N, C-alpha and C positions, 0 to 999 in steps of 0.2 A: 130289266135288268135279267141277267140270263143265269138261272139257279145252276150249280155245279153238282151232280151225285157222285157219290163215290160208292165203289165194293172195294174193298180192302180185307186182310189177312192178318191176324196178329198169331203171334208164336208164345210159349211160354219160355223158348230156348230155341236155340240150333236144333232142327230135329223133333222139336218137341211137339207136343199139345199145338192143334192150330184150330183157329176160328175165322170164319167168314163172314162178315155182317156188309150192310149199305146204309149211308146215312148221307146227309146233306151237308155236313159240317164235319168234316174229319178229324182238325185238331182238336176241337171240343170231344166229339165221342171217345178220341183213343183216351184222352186225359180222364173220361169217365171210366174208362177199364181201369185206367193206371191206378187210379183213385180207389177203386173197389165202390164206385157211387150204386151201381145197379149189382144187385146181389144175381147169382147163378153160375152159367157153366163159366163164364171167363174167370170170376171172382174165385171160385171153389180151384178152379185148376192153376190159377196164377198166369193167365193168359192175356198178358198186356204189352208185348212187344209187335210195333207194327212193322211188318217185313214187307208187305206189298200193298199197291192199291191201284184203280182205275178210276178214271175219271168220266162220266157221262154228261151230257144235257138233258136227256130223258130219263125221268125215274124209270119208265115202264121198262127199258132196257138195262138200267141198272140192276133193277128186281130178276130180271131174264137172267143175267150173267149172274147174279150170286145165286139163285135156284139151280143153275148149271152147274156151278163151281162147287155148290154142297155137294153135289151128285158125285163130283169126279174121286177117282180112286186117290189115296195118298200122293203117291208114286209123281202123279200130275200136277200134284199141287206143290209137290216140294220143288220138281223140275222148273216150273214157272217160278216160283221163289228164288230159285237160285240162277235162275237166266238172269234176271234184273237185279239181284241183291246176292250175290255168293257168298257172301260173308255174312248173311242174316243181320246186319245193320238194323238197329231200332231206327226208323226214319221219321219218328216224332220223340223227340228228346228235348 
């Protein structure tokens, strides 16, 4: 069985606080953020709307992409989100 890994961006609201993460179970992980299961940044700032994600079959590639995206300036992240999700819809409802 091929495993899938996801690099994802969460937002608190349109043009709000952003969070980038990586997981092998996107729905479960986003629900953990929504339900504030894990204390920390996303819980503190209310960052729980899935606005963007990419999928990978190789965990090393996913982690490399996550680390690269975390170094991007905010404008690049917003452009990536708006190219694929112009209304900043929550992709995990």
